[in-house]
PDB file of the backbone (N, CA, C, O) and the ligand in Angstrom, with CONECT records:
HET     ZN  A 101       1
ATOM      1  N   MET A   1    -158.032 -44.987 160.541  1.00  0.00           N
ATOM      2  CA  MET A   1    -158.263 -44.441 159.063  1.00  0.00           C
ATOM      3  C   MET A   1    -157.981 -45.453 157.999  1.00  0.00           C
ATOM      4  O   MET A   1    -156.922 -46.080 157.995  1.00  0.00           O
ATOM      5  N   PHE A   2    -158.867 -45.613 157.142  1.00  0.00           N
ATOM      6  CA  PHE A   2    -158.624 -46.680 156.134  1.00  0.00           C
ATOM      7  C   PHE A   2    -158.568 -46.293 154.858  1.00  0.00           C
ATOM      8  O   PHE A   2    -159.122 -45.223 154.605  1.00  0.00           O
ATOM      9  N   GLU A   3    -157.981 -46.946 153.866  1.00  0.00           N
ATOM     10  CA  GLU A   3    -157.983 -46.620 152.399  1.00  0.00           C
ATOM     11  C   GLU A   3    -158.037 -48.084 151.612  1.00  0.00           C
ATOM     12  O   GLU A   3    -157.342 -49.080 151.811  1.00  0.00           O
ATOM     13  N   PHE A   4    -159.065 -47.876 150.682  1.00  0.00           N
ATOM     14  CA  PHE A   4    -159.218 -49.137 150.116  1.00  0.00           C
ATOM     15  C   PHE A   4    -158.880 -48.830 148.534  1.00  0.00           C
ATOM     16  O   PHE A   4    -159.381 -47.870 147.949  1.00  0.00           O
ATOM     17  N   ILE A   5    -158.058 -49.668 147.968  1.00  0.00           N
ATOM     18  CA  ILE A   5    -157.711 -49.443 146.480  1.00  0.00           C
ATOM     19  C   ILE A   5    -157.862 -50.843 145.827  1.00  0.00           C
ATOM     20  O   ILE A   5    -157.235 -51.818 146.241  1.00  0.00           O
ATOM     21  N   ARG A   6    -158.767 -50.893 144.735  1.00  0.00           N
ATOM     22  CA  ARG A   6    -159.082 -52.203 144.194  1.00  0.00           C
ATOM     23  C   ARG A   6    -158.145 -52.425 143.132  1.00  0.00           C
ATOM     24  O   ARG A   6    -157.906 -51.426 142.454  1.00  0.00           O
ATOM     25  N   HIS A   7    -157.503 -53.575 142.789  1.00  0.00           N
ATOM     26  CA  HIS A   7    -156.753 -54.097 141.935  1.00  0.00           C
ATOM     27  C   HIS A   7    -157.341 -55.336 141.163  1.00  0.00           C
ATOM     28  O   HIS A   7    -157.171 -56.424 141.714  1.00  0.00           O
ATOM     29  N   GLY A   8    -157.954 -55.319 140.061  1.00  0.00           N
ATOM     30  CA  GLY A   8    -158.550 -56.542 139.604  1.00  0.00           C
ATOM     31  C   GLY A   8    -159.450 -57.317 140.652  1.00  0.00           C
ATOM     32  O   GLY A   8    -160.465 -56.756 141.064  1.00  0.00           O
ATOM     33  N   ASN A   9    -159.125 -58.555 141.088  1.00  0.00           N
ATOM     34  CA  ASN A   9    -159.866 -59.313 141.915  1.00  0.00           C
ATOM     35  C   ASN A   9    -159.431 -59.209 143.423  1.00  0.00           C
ATOM     36  O   ASN A   9    -159.796 -60.058 144.237  1.00  0.00           O
ATOM     37  N   THR A  10    -158.660 -58.166 143.759  1.00  0.00           N
ATOM     38  CA  THR A  10    -158.065 -57.942 145.011  1.00  0.00           C
ATOM     39  C   THR A  10    -158.293 -56.577 145.503  1.00  0.00           C
ATOM     40  O   THR A  10    -158.460 -55.669 144.688  1.00  0.00           O
ATOM     41  N   VAL A  11    -158.316 -56.324 146.941  1.00  0.00           N
ATOM     42  CA  VAL A  11    -158.354 -55.062 147.358  1.00  0.00           C
ATOM     43  C   VAL A  11    -157.225 -54.770 148.277  1.00  0.00           C
ATOM     44  O   VAL A  11    -157.034 -55.520 149.235  1.00  0.00           O
ATOM     45  N   LYS A  12    -156.453 -53.730 148.064  1.00  0.00           N
ATOM     46  CA  LYS A  12    -155.387 -53.316 148.999  1.00  0.00           C
ATOM     47  C   LYS A  12    -156.087 -52.617 149.990  1.00  0.00           C
ATOM     48  O   LYS A  12    -156.918 -51.803 149.588  1.00  0.00           O
ATOM     49  N   VAL A  13    -155.925 -52.762 151.268  1.00  0.00           N
ATOM     50  CA  VAL A  13    -156.569 -52.056 152.467  1.00  0.00           C
ATOM     51  C   VAL A  13    -155.405 -51.512 153.103  1.00  0.00           C
ATOM     52  O   VAL A  13    -154.556 -52.326 153.464  1.00  0.00           O
ATOM     53  N   THR A  14    -155.213 -50.357 153.300  1.00  0.00           N
ATOM     54  CA  THR A  14    -154.319 -49.536 154.152  1.00  0.00           C
ATOM     55  C   THR A  14    -154.960 -49.052 155.419  1.00  0.00           C
ATOM     56  O   THR A  14    -156.030 -48.444 155.379  1.00  0.00           O
ATOM     57  N   ALA A  15    -154.392 -49.281 156.436  1.00  0.00           N
ATOM     58  CA  ALA A  15    -154.755 -48.722 157.894  1.00  0.00           C
ATOM     59  C   ALA A  15    -153.731 -47.894 158.449  1.00  0.00           C
ATOM     60  O   ALA A  15    -152.557 -48.263 158.479  1.00  0.00           O
ATOM     61  N   THR A  16    -154.176 -46.626 158.955  1.00  0.00           N
ATOM     62  CA  THR A  16    -153.283 -45.851 159.421  1.00  0.00           C
ATOM     63  C   THR A  16    -153.643 -45.456 160.788  1.00  0.00           C
ATOM     64  O   THR A  16    -154.779 -45.055 161.039  1.00  0.00           O
ATOM     65  N   ASP A  17    -152.635 -45.558 161.776  1.00  0.00           N
ATOM     66  CA  ASP A  17    -152.768 -45.302 163.308  1.00  0.00           C
ATOM     67  C   ASP A  17    -152.381 -43.783 163.263  1.00  0.00           C
ATOM     68  O   ASP A  17    -151.208 -43.429 163.138  1.00  0.00           O
ATOM     69  N   THR A  18    -153.420 -42.908 163.371  1.00  0.00           N
ATOM     70  CA  THR A  18    -153.305 -41.389 163.239  1.00  0.00           C
ATOM     71  C   THR A  18    -152.400 -40.865 164.220  1.00  0.00           C
ATOM     72  O   THR A  18    -151.623 -40.006 163.802  1.00  0.00           O
ATOM     73  N   PRO A  19    -152.316 -41.223 165.569  1.00  0.00           N
ATOM     74  CA  PRO A  19    -151.264 -40.673 166.481  1.00  0.00           C
ATOM     75  C   PRO A  19    -149.931 -40.886 166.110  1.00  0.00           C
ATOM     76  O   PRO A  19    -149.170 -39.923 166.208  1.00  0.00           O
ATOM     77  N   THR A  20    -149.413 -42.161 165.626  1.00  0.00           N
ATOM     78  CA  THR A  20    -148.181 -42.466 165.274  1.00  0.00           C
ATOM     79  C   THR A  20    -147.785 -42.473 163.714  1.00  0.00           C
ATOM     80  O   THR A  20    -146.658 -42.802 163.344  1.00  0.00           O
ATOM     81  N   LEU A  21    -148.812 -42.082 162.828  1.00  0.00           N
ATOM     82  CA  LEU A  21    -148.807 -42.134 161.385  1.00  0.00           C
ATOM     83  C   LEU A  21    -148.156 -43.473 161.031  1.00  0.00           C
ATOM     84  O   LEU A  21    -147.323 -43.514 160.125  1.00  0.00           O
ATOM     85  N   THR A  22    -148.524 -44.628 161.748  1.00  0.00           N
ATOM     86  CA  THR A  22    -147.986 -45.992 161.254  1.00  0.00           C
ATOM     87  C   THR A  22    -148.881 -46.574 160.246  1.00  0.00           C
ATOM     88  O   THR A  22    -150.090 -46.579 160.479  1.00  0.00           O
ATOM     89  N   GLU A  23    -148.420 -47.070 159.143  1.00  0.00           N
ATOM     90  CA  GLU A  23    -149.426 -47.582 158.160  1.00  0.00           C
ATOM     91  C   GLU A  23    -148.970 -49.050 157.887  1.00  0.00           C
ATOM     92  O   GLU A  23    -147.799 -49.429 157.886  1.00  0.00           O
ATOM     93  N   ILE A  24    -150.033 -49.787 157.665  1.00  0.00           N
ATOM     94  CA  ILE A  24    -149.741 -51.162 157.264  1.00  0.00           C
ATOM     95  C   ILE A  24    -150.838 -51.465 156.158  1.00  0.00           C
ATOM     96  O   ILE A  24    -151.902 -50.849 156.119  1.00  0.00           O
ATOM     97  N   SER A  25    -150.506 -52.420 155.304  1.00  0.00           N
ATOM     98  CA  SER A  25    -151.363 -52.812 154.156  1.00  0.00           C
ATOM     99  C   SER A  25    -151.677 -54.277 154.161  1.00  0.00           C
ATOM    100  O   SER A  25    -150.808 -55.085 154.489  1.00  0.00           O
ATOM    101  N   ILE A  26    -152.856 -54.648 153.819  1.00  0.00           N
ATOM    102  CA  ILE A  26    -153.109 -56.074 153.589  1.00  0.00           C
ATOM    103  C   ILE A  26    -153.833 -56.151 152.274  1.00  0.00           C
ATOM    104  O   ILE A  26    -154.389 -55.157 151.806  1.00  0.00           O
ATOM    105  N   ILE A  27    -153.835 -57.345 151.661  1.00  0.00           N
ATOM    106  CA  ILE A  27    -154.416 -57.584 150.341  1.00  0.00           C
ATOM    107  C   ILE A  27    -155.702 -58.458 150.784  1.00  0.00           C
ATOM    108  O   ILE A  27    -155.547 -59.327 151.642  1.00  0.00           O
ATOM    109  N   CYS A  28    -156.860 -58.254 150.257  1.00  0.00           N
ATOM    110  CA  CYS A  28    -158.070 -58.961 150.533  1.00  0.00           C
ATOM    111  C   CYS A  28    -158.685 -59.294 149.255  1.00  0.00           C
ATOM    112  O   CYS A  28    -158.536 -58.528 148.302  1.00  0.00           O
ATOM    113  N   PRO A  29    -159.404 -60.434 149.140  1.00  0.00           N
ATOM    114  CA  PRO A  29    -160.161 -60.799 147.850  1.00  0.00           C
ATOM    115  C   PRO A  29    -161.271 -59.656 147.639  1.00  0.00           C
ATOM    116  O   PRO A  29    -161.795 -59.144 148.628  1.00  0.00           O
ATOM    117  N   ALA A  30    -161.586 -59.301 146.466  1.00  0.00           N
ATOM    118  CA  ALA A  30    -162.409 -58.238 146.276  1.00  0.00           C
ATOM    119  C   ALA A  30    -163.851 -58.536 146.731  1.00  0.00           C
ATOM    120  O   ALA A  30    -164.695 -57.645 146.824  1.00  0.00           O
ATOM    121  N   GLY A  31    -164.076 -59.733 146.989  1.00  0.00           N
ATOM    122  CA  GLY A  31    -165.509 -59.939 147.462  1.00  0.00           C
ATOM    123  C   GLY A  31    -165.815 -59.695 148.913  1.00  0.00           C
ATOM    124  O   GLY A  31    -166.946 -59.738 149.397  1.00  0.00           O
ATOM    125  N   SER A  32    -164.563 -59.402 149.643  1.00  0.00           N
ATOM    126  CA  SER A  32    -164.660 -59.395 151.114  1.00  0.00           C
ATOM    127  C   SER A  32    -165.553 -58.269 151.533  1.00  0.00           C
ATOM    128  O   SER A  32    -165.532 -57.287 150.791  1.00  0.00           O
ATOM    129  N   SER A  33    -166.291 -58.226 152.525  1.00  0.00           N
ATOM    130  CA  SER A  33    -167.034 -57.280 153.165  1.00  0.00           C
ATOM    131  C   SER A  33    -166.139 -56.098 153.722  1.00  0.00           C
ATOM    132  O   SER A  33    -165.079 -56.313 154.309  1.00  0.00           O
ATOM    133  N   ARG A  34    -166.598 -54.960 153.514  1.00  0.00           N
ATOM    134  CA  ARG A  34    -165.874 -53.776 154.137  1.00  0.00           C
ATOM    135  C   ARG A  34    -165.473 -53.944 155.686  1.00  0.00           C
ATOM    136  O   ARG A  34    -164.366 -53.655 156.141  1.00  0.00           O
ATOM    137  N   LYS A  35    -166.484 -54.425 156.370  1.00  0.00           N
ATOM    138  CA  LYS A  35    -166.246 -54.626 157.754  1.00  0.00           C
ATOM    139  C   LYS A  35    -165.279 -55.678 158.105  1.00  0.00           C
ATOM    140  O   LYS A  35    -164.620 -55.571 159.139  1.00  0.00           O
ATOM    141  N   ASP A  36    -165.140 -56.742 157.276  1.00  0.00           N
ATOM    142  CA  ASP A  36    -164.201 -57.808 157.615  1.00  0.00           C
ATOM    143  C   ASP A  36    -162.809 -57.235 157.187  1.00  0.00           C
ATOM    144  O   ASP A  36    -161.824 -57.522 157.867  1.00  0.00           O
ATOM    145  N   MET A  37    -162.693 -56.446 156.099  1.00  0.00           N
ATOM    146  CA  MET A  37    -161.557 -56.014 155.768  1.00  0.00           C
ATOM    147  C   MET A  37    -160.835 -55.047 156.736  1.00  0.00           C
ATOM    148  O   MET A  37    -159.612 -55.038 156.880  1.00  0.00           O
ATOM    149  N   GLU A  38    -161.767 -54.167 157.441  1.00  0.00           N
ATOM    150  CA  GLU A  38    -161.361 -53.103 158.412  1.00  0.00           C
ATOM    151  C   GLU A  38    -160.888 -53.976 159.630  1.00  0.00           C
ATOM    152  O   GLU A  38    -159.823 -53.712 160.186  1.00  0.00           O
ATOM    153  N   THR A  39    -161.679 -55.012 160.039  1.00  0.00           N
ATOM    154  CA  THR A  39    -161.251 -55.734 161.260  1.00  0.00           C
ATOM    155  C   THR A  39    -159.880 -56.255 161.151  1.00  0.00           C
ATOM    156  O   THR A  39    -159.018 -56.059 162.007  1.00  0.00           O
ATOM    157  N   LEU A  40    -159.694 -56.985 159.976  1.00  0.00           N
ATOM    158  CA  LEU A  40    -158.417 -57.587 159.738  1.00  0.00           C
ATOM    159  C   LEU A  40    -157.193 -56.665 159.637  1.00  0.00           C
ATOM    160  O   LEU A  40    -156.118 -56.943 160.168  1.00  0.00           O
ATOM    161  N   ALA A  41    -157.415 -55.566 158.935  1.00  0.00           N
ATOM    162  CA  ALA A  41    -156.480 -54.457 158.927  1.00  0.00           C
ATOM    163  C   ALA A  41    -156.117 -53.864 160.381  1.00  0.00           C
ATOM    164  O   ALA A  41    -154.963 -53.638 160.743  1.00  0.00           O
ATOM    165  N   LEU A  42    -157.152 -53.668 161.082  1.00  0.00           N
ATOM    166  CA  LEU A  42    -157.055 -53.060 162.432  1.00  0.00           C
ATOM    167  C   LEU A  42    -156.167 -54.081 163.322  1.00  0.00           C
ATOM    168  O   LEU A  42    -155.217 -53.691 164.000  1.00  0.00           O
ATOM    169  N   ARG A  43    -156.596 -55.480 163.241  1.00  0.00           N
ATOM    170  CA  ARG A  43    -155.896 -56.430 163.919  1.00  0.00           C
ATOM    171  C   ARG A  43    -154.296 -56.364 163.618  1.00  0.00           C
ATOM    172  O   ARG A  43    -153.433 -56.313 164.494  1.00  0.00           O
ATOM    173  N   ARG A  44    -154.084 -56.374 162.328  1.00  0.00           N
ATOM    174  CA  ARG A  44    -152.698 -56.419 161.963  1.00  0.00           C
ATOM    175  C   ARG A  44    -151.823 -55.138 162.210  1.00  0.00           C
ATOM    176  O   ARG A  44    -150.598 -55.135 162.332  1.00  0.00           O
ATOM    177  N   LEU A  45    -152.743 -53.942 162.269  1.00  0.00           N
ATOM    178  CA  LEU A  45    -151.974 -52.707 162.659  1.00  0.00           C
ATOM    179  C   LEU A  45    -151.638 -52.705 164.158  1.00  0.00           C
ATOM    180  O   LEU A  45    -150.574 -52.248 164.576  1.00  0.00           O
ATOM    181  N   ASP A  46    -152.678 -53.288 165.033  1.00  0.00           N
ATOM    182  CA  ASP A  46    -152.454 -53.367 166.429  1.00  0.00           C
ATOM    183  C   ASP A  46    -151.442 -54.219 166.679  1.00  0.00           C
ATOM    184  O   ASP A  46    -150.708 -53.880 167.607  1.00  0.00           O
ATOM    185  N   ALA A  47    -151.123 -55.474 165.990  1.00  0.00           N
ATOM    186  CA  ALA A  47    -150.166 -56.162 166.255  1.00  0.00           C
ATOM    187  C   ALA A  47    -148.706 -55.525 165.852  1.00  0.00           C
ATOM    188  O   ALA A  47    -147.664 -55.733 166.474  1.00  0.00           O
ATOM    189  N   PHE A  48    -148.817 -54.881 164.931  1.00  0.00           N
ATOM    190  CA  PHE A  48    -147.503 -54.115 164.441  1.00  0.00           C
ATOM    191  C   PHE A  48    -147.154 -53.068 165.482  1.00  0.00           C
ATOM    192  O   PHE A  48    -145.969 -52.875 165.750  1.00  0.00           O
ATOM    193  N   LEU A  49    -148.164 -52.347 166.115  1.00  0.00           N
ATOM    194  CA  LEU A  49    -147.865 -51.394 167.151  1.00  0.00           C
ATOM    195  C   LEU A  49    -147.242 -51.954 168.400  1.00  0.00           C
ATOM    196  O   LEU A  49    -146.382 -51.325 169.017  1.00  0.00           O
ATOM    197  N   VAL A  50    -147.716 -53.244 168.805  1.00  0.00           N
ATOM    198  CA  VAL A  50    -147.290 -53.907 169.792  1.00  0.00           C
ATOM    199  C   VAL A  50    -145.888 -54.203 169.599  1.00  0.00           C
ATOM    200  O   VAL A  50    -145.045 -54.008 170.474  1.00  0.00           O
ATOM    201  N   ARG A  51    -145.636 -54.682 168.430  1.00  0.00           N
ATOM    202  CA  ARG A  51    -144.216 -55.161 168.182  1.00  0.00           C
ATOM    203  C   ARG A  51    -143.285 -54.122 168.144  1.00  0.00           C
ATOM    204  O   ARG A  51    -142.133 -54.312 168.534  1.00  0.00           O
ATOM    205  N   GLN A  52    -143.704 -52.926 167.668  1.00  0.00           N
ATOM    206  CA  GLN A  52    -142.856 -51.703 167.744  1.00  0.00           C
ATOM    207  C   GLN A  52    -142.570 -51.215 169.231  1.00  0.00           C
ATOM    208  O   GLN A  52    -141.466 -50.786 169.567  1.00  0.00           O
ATOM    209  N   ALA A  53    -143.609 -51.313 170.059  1.00  0.00           N
ATOM    210  CA  ALA A  53    -143.497 -51.048 171.348  1.00  0.00           C
ATOM    211  C   ALA A  53    -142.468 -51.930 172.203  1.00  0.00           C
ATOM    212  O   ALA A  53    -141.760 -51.496 173.112  1.00  0.00           O
ATOM    213  N   GLU A  54    -142.515 -53.141 171.777  1.00  0.00           N
ATOM    214  CA  GLU A  54    -141.589 -54.276 172.475  1.00  0.00           C
ATOM    215  C   GLU A  54    -140.156 -53.948 171.966  1.00  0.00           C
ATOM    216  O   GLU A  54    -139.184 -54.048 172.714  1.00  0.00           O
ATOM    217  N   GLN A  55    -140.058 -53.558 170.686  1.00  0.00           N
ATOM    218  CA  GLN A  55    -138.697 -53.312 170.203  1.00  0.00           C
ATOM    219  C   GLN A  55    -138.255 -52.201 170.801  1.00  0.00           C
ATOM    220  O   GLN A  55    -137.073 -52.245 171.140  1.00  0.00           O
ATOM    221  N   ALA A  56    -138.998 -50.959 171.096  1.00  0.00           N
ATOM    222  CA  ALA A  56    -138.649 -49.960 171.688  1.00  0.00           C
ATOM    223  C   ALA A  56    -138.106 -50.169 173.120  1.00  0.00           C
ATOM    224  O   ALA A  56    -137.050 -49.659 173.497  1.00  0.00           O
ATOM    225  N   ARG A  57    -138.863 -50.922 173.868  1.00  0.00           N
ATOM    226  CA  ARG A  57    -138.555 -51.388 175.286  1.00  0.00           C
ATOM    227  C   ARG A  57    -137.200 -52.182 175.220  1.00  0.00           C
ATOM    228  O   ARG A  57    -136.365 -52.036 176.112  1.00  0.00           O
ATOM    229  N   ALA A  58    -137.003 -52.975 174.218  1.00  0.00           N
ATOM    230  CA  ALA A  58    -135.719 -53.660 174.234  1.00  0.00           C
ATOM    231  C   ALA A  58    -134.530 -52.888 174.026  1.00  0.00           C
ATOM    232  O   ALA A  58    -133.450 -53.313 174.438  1.00  0.00           O
ATOM    233  N   LYS A  59    -134.632 -51.749 173.401  1.00  0.00           N
ATOM    234  CA  LYS A  59    -133.608 -50.716 173.259  1.00  0.00           C
ATOM    235  C   LYS A  59    -133.540 -49.779 174.312  1.00  0.00           C
ATOM    236  O   LYS A  59    -132.676 -48.906 174.230  1.00  0.00           O
ATOM    237  N   GLY A  60    -134.313 -49.804 175.309  1.00  0.00           N
ATOM    238  CA  GLY A  60    -134.220 -49.007 176.472  1.00  0.00           C
ATOM    239  C   GLY A  60    -135.227 -47.838 176.448  1.00  0.00           C
ATOM    240  O   GLY A  60    -135.185 -46.983 177.332  1.00  0.00           O
ATOM    241  N   TYR A  61    -136.007 -47.796 175.588  1.00  0.00           N
ATOM    242  CA  TYR A  61    -137.078 -46.772 175.413  1.00  0.00           C
ATOM    243  C   TYR A  61    -138.281 -47.164 176.025  1.00  0.00           C
ATOM    244  O   TYR A  61    -138.589 -48.326 176.291  1.00  0.00           O
ATOM    245  N   GLU A  62    -139.118 -45.908 176.293  1.00  0.00           N
ATOM    246  CA  GLU A  62    -140.466 -46.325 176.799  1.00  0.00           C
ATOM    247  C   GLU A  62    -141.359 -46.955 175.747  1.00  0.00           C
ATOM    248  O   GLU A  62    -141.260 -46.635 174.563  1.00  0.00           O
ATOM    249  N   GLY A  63    -142.272 -47.895 176.204  1.00  0.00           N
ATOM    250  CA  GLY A  63    -143.047 -48.518 175.102  1.00  0.00           C
ATOM    251  C   GLY A  63    -144.228 -47.704 174.629  1.00  0.00           C
ATOM    252  O   GLY A  63    -145.294 -48.245 174.335  1.00  0.00           O
ATOM    253  N   GLN A  64    -144.017 -46.292 174.552  1.00  0.00           N
ATOM    254  CA  GLN A  64    -144.970 -45.499 174.031  1.00  0.00           C
ATOM    255  C   GLN A  64    -144.634 -44.446 173.030  1.00  0.00           C
ATOM    256  O   GLN A  64    -143.525 -43.918 173.120  1.00  0.00           O
ATOM    257  N   PRO A  65    -145.400 -44.100 172.150  1.00  0.00           N
ATOM    258  CA  PRO A  65    -145.013 -43.053 171.066  1.00  0.00           C
ATOM    259  C   PRO A  65    -144.801 -41.733 171.665  1.00  0.00           C
ATOM    260  O   PRO A  65    -145.361 -41.410 172.712  1.00  0.00           O
ATOM    261  N   CYS A  66    -144.034 -40.995 171.046  1.00  0.00           N
ATOM    262  CA  CYS A  66    -143.771 -39.601 171.307  1.00  0.00           C
ATOM    263  C   CYS A  66    -144.975 -38.846 170.870  1.00  0.00           C
ATOM    264  O   CYS A  66    -145.377 -38.997 169.717  1.00  0.00           O
ATOM    265  N   PRO A  67    -145.639 -37.974 171.765  1.00  0.00           N
ATOM    266  CA  PRO A  67    -146.803 -37.254 171.278  1.00  0.00           C
ATOM    267  C   PRO A  67    -146.570 -36.220 170.290  1.00  0.00           C
ATOM    268  O   PRO A  67    -147.527 -35.706 169.712  1.00  0.00           O
ATOM    269  N   ALA A  68    -145.298 -35.851 170.034  1.00  0.00           N
ATOM    270  CA  ALA A  68    -144.878 -34.981 169.003  1.00  0.00           C
ATOM    271  C   ALA A  68    -144.652 -35.447 167.596  1.00  0.00           C
ATOM    272  O   ALA A  68    -145.123 -34.898 166.599  1.00  0.00           O
ATOM    273  N   CYS A  69    -143.894 -36.503 167.608  1.00  0.00           N
ATOM    274  CA  CYS A  69    -143.501 -37.071 166.249  1.00  0.00           C
ATOM    275  C   CYS A  69    -143.918 -38.588 166.121  1.00  0.00           C
ATOM    276  O   CYS A  69    -143.730 -39.176 165.057  1.00  0.00           O
ATOM    277  N   GLY A  70    -144.441 -39.171 167.128  1.00  0.00           N
ATOM    278  CA  GLY A  70    -144.967 -40.475 166.929  1.00  0.00           C
ATOM    279  C   GLY A  70    -144.026 -41.634 166.995  1.00  0.00           C
ATOM    280  O   GLY A  70    -144.435 -42.789 166.883  1.00  0.00           O
ATOM    281  N   LYS A  71    -142.764 -41.332 167.176  1.00  0.00           N
ATOM    282  CA  LYS A  71    -141.705 -42.446 167.123  1.00  0.00           C
ATOM    283  C   LYS A  71    -141.623 -42.954 168.483  1.00  0.00           C
ATOM    284  O   LYS A  71    -141.848 -42.239 169.459  1.00  0.00           O
ATOM    285  N   TYR A  72    -141.262 -44.341 168.569  1.00  0.00           N
ATOM    286  CA  TYR A  72    -141.069 -45.017 169.879  1.00  0.00           C
ATOM    287  C   TYR A  72    -139.777 -44.778 170.467  1.00  0.00           C
ATOM    288  O   TYR A  72    -139.079 -45.722 170.837  1.00  0.00           O
ATOM    289  N   THR A  73    -139.354 -43.384 170.594  1.00  0.00           N
ATOM    290  CA  THR A  73    -137.936 -43.108 171.204  1.00  0.00           C
ATOM    291  C   THR A  73    -138.026 -42.108 172.502  1.00  0.00           C
ATOM    292  O   THR A  73    -137.215 -41.214 172.741  1.00  0.00           O
ATOM    293  N   LEU A  74    -138.985 -42.385 173.158  1.00  0.00           N
ATOM    294  CA  LEU A  74    -139.028 -41.736 174.472  1.00  0.00           C
ATOM    295  C   LEU A  74    -138.124 -42.253 175.464  1.00  0.00           C
ATOM    296  O   LEU A  74    -138.125 -43.472 175.637  1.00  0.00           O
ATOM    297  N   LYS A  75    -137.311 -41.492 176.180  1.00  0.00           N
ATOM    298  CA  LYS A  75    -136.422 -41.984 177.098  1.00  0.00           C
ATOM    299  C   LYS A  75    -136.886 -41.235 178.634  1.00  0.00           C
ATOM    300  O   LYS A  75    -137.074 -40.020 178.686  1.00  0.00           O
ATOM    301  N   SER A  76    -137.003 -41.917 179.563  1.00  0.00           N
ATOM    302  CA  SER A  76    -137.294 -41.265 180.801  1.00  0.00           C
ATOM    303  C   SER A  76    -136.150 -41.123 181.818  1.00  0.00           C
ATOM    304  O   SER A  76    -135.365 -42.062 181.953  1.00  0.00           O
ATOM    305  N   SER A  77    -136.022 -40.052 182.507  1.00  0.00           N
ATOM    306  CA  SER A  77    -135.075 -40.065 183.678  1.00  0.00           C
ATOM    307  C   SER A  77    -135.972 -39.791 184.800  1.00  0.00           C
ATOM    308  O   SER A  77    -137.192 -39.947 184.760  1.00  0.00           O
ATOM    309  N   ALA A  78    -135.252 -39.344 185.874  1.00  0.00           N
ATOM    310  CA  ALA A  78    -136.118 -38.997 187.215  1.00  0.00           C
ATOM    311  C   ALA A  78    -137.233 -38.048 187.001  1.00  0.00           C
ATOM    312  O   ALA A  78    -138.377 -38.221 187.422  1.00  0.00           O
ATOM    313  N   THR A  79    -136.762 -36.899 186.227  1.00  0.00           N
ATOM    314  CA  THR A  79    -137.724 -35.880 186.400  1.00  0.00           C
ATOM    315  C   THR A  79    -138.312 -35.558 185.014  1.00  0.00           C
ATOM    316  O   THR A  79    -139.144 -34.657 184.908  1.00  0.00           O
ATOM    317  N   ARG A  80    -137.917 -36.243 183.992  1.00  0.00           N
ATOM    318  CA  ARG A  80    -138.575 -35.901 182.596  1.00  0.00           C
ATOM    319  C   ARG A  80    -138.491 -37.007 181.647  1.00  0.00           C
ATOM    320  O   ARG A  80    -137.792 -38.005 181.822  1.00  0.00           O
ATOM    321  N   VAL A  81    -139.277 -36.774 180.574  1.00  0.00           N
ATOM    322  CA  VAL A  81    -139.154 -37.708 179.375  1.00  0.00           C
ATOM    323  C   VAL A  81    -138.727 -37.003 178.267  1.00  0.00           C
ATOM    324  O   VAL A  81    -139.253 -35.914 178.037  1.00  0.00           O
ATOM    325  N   LYS A  82    -137.778 -37.476 177.465  1.00  0.00           N
ATOM    326  CA  LYS A  82    -137.289 -36.756 176.290  1.00  0.00           C
ATOM    327  C   LYS A  82    -137.302 -37.926 175.104  1.00  0.00           C
ATOM    328  O   LYS A  82    -137.104 -39.138 175.186  1.00  0.00           O
ATOM    329  N   CYS A  83    -137.616 -37.070 173.966  1.00  0.00           N
ATOM    330  CA  CYS A  83    -137.639 -37.841 172.696  1.00  0.00           C
ATOM    331  C   CYS A  83    -136.385 -37.820 171.979  1.00  0.00           C
ATOM    332  O   CYS A  83    -135.919 -36.722 171.674  1.00  0.00           O
ATOM    333  N   ASP A  84    -135.779 -38.869 171.671  1.00  0.00           N
ATOM    334  CA  ASP A  84    -134.473 -38.950 170.784  1.00  0.00           C
ATOM    335  C   ASP A  84    -134.682 -38.552 169.543  1.00  0.00           C
ATOM    336  O   ASP A  84    -133.722 -38.075 168.939  1.00  0.00           O
ATOM    337  N   THR A  85    -135.773 -38.638 168.985  1.00  0.00           N
ATOM    338  CA  THR A  85    -135.829 -38.314 167.578  1.00  0.00           C
ATOM    339  C   THR A  85    -136.045 -36.756 167.316  1.00  0.00           C
ATOM    340  O   THR A  85    -135.235 -36.119 166.643  1.00  0.00           O
ATOM    341  N   CYS A  86    -137.215 -36.156 167.901  1.00  0.00           N
ATOM    342  CA  CYS A  86    -137.422 -34.677 167.665  1.00  0.00           C
ATOM    343  C   CYS A  86    -137.010 -33.905 168.991  1.00  0.00           C
ATOM    344  O   CYS A  86    -137.229 -32.694 168.973  1.00  0.00           O
ATOM    345  N   GLY A  87    -136.472 -34.416 170.082  1.00  0.00           N
ATOM    346  CA  GLY A  87    -136.056 -33.699 171.120  1.00  0.00           C
ATOM    347  C   GLY A  87    -137.019 -32.969 172.020  1.00  0.00           C
ATOM    348  O   GLY A  87    -136.730 -32.056 172.793  1.00  0.00           O
ATOM    349  N   LYS A  88    -138.280 -33.533 171.799  1.00  0.00           N
ATOM    350  CA  LYS A  88    -139.321 -32.922 172.698  1.00  0.00           C
ATOM    351  C   LYS A  88    -139.062 -33.466 174.146  1.00  0.00           C
ATOM    352  O   LYS A  88    -138.686 -34.618 174.359  1.00  0.00           O
ATOM    353  N   GLU A  89    -139.309 -32.487 175.170  1.00  0.00           N
ATOM    354  CA  GLU A  89    -139.156 -32.846 176.626  1.00  0.00           C
ATOM    355  C   GLU A  89    -140.405 -32.540 177.343  1.00  0.00           C
ATOM    356  O   GLU A  89    -141.097 -31.537 177.165  1.00  0.00           O
ATOM    357  N   MET A  90    -140.619 -33.471 178.143  1.00  0.00           N
ATOM    358  CA  MET A  90    -141.825 -33.441 178.917  1.00  0.00           C
ATOM    359  C   MET A  90    -141.482 -33.622 180.420  1.00  0.00           C
ATOM    360  O   MET A  90    -140.859 -34.605 180.821  1.00  0.00           O
ATOM    361  N   ARG A  91    -141.925 -32.615 181.238  1.00  0.00           N
ATOM    362  CA  ARG A  91    -141.655 -33.021 182.764  1.00  0.00           C
ATOM    363  C   ARG A  91    -142.773 -33.684 183.393  1.00  0.00           C
ATOM    364  O   ARG A  91    -143.914 -33.585 182.941  1.00  0.00           O
ATOM    365  N   PHE A  92    -142.481 -34.364 184.435  1.00  0.00           N
ATOM    366  CA  PHE A  92    -143.629 -35.104 185.143  1.00  0.00           C
ATOM    367  C   PHE A  92    -144.509 -34.211 185.876  1.00  0.00           C
ATOM    368  O   PHE A  92    -145.473 -34.664 186.493  1.00  0.00           O
TER     369      PHE A  92
HETATM  370 ZN    ZN A 101    -140.523 -37.086 169.278  1.00  0.00          ZN2+
END
């Protein structure tokens, strides 16, 4: 999901990862093509999501977002996965 906001001779591109509601923004020159801006924003968003997953794993969480709230706070035990943020539980 993309949003483009023009400010003078720059464009602010906001990309949103829908499942996790993660948002990042980049600033591009106003002359950039829409496709270039989308590619750049997506790359930045992917890198951000990878970093979030790494940070989650470093804290002992699963490197996957919770399907209910989108936070990287899933903890698994032998029989289930539980989200520390919203408390959603899933059984294997
Ligand atoms: Zn959750």
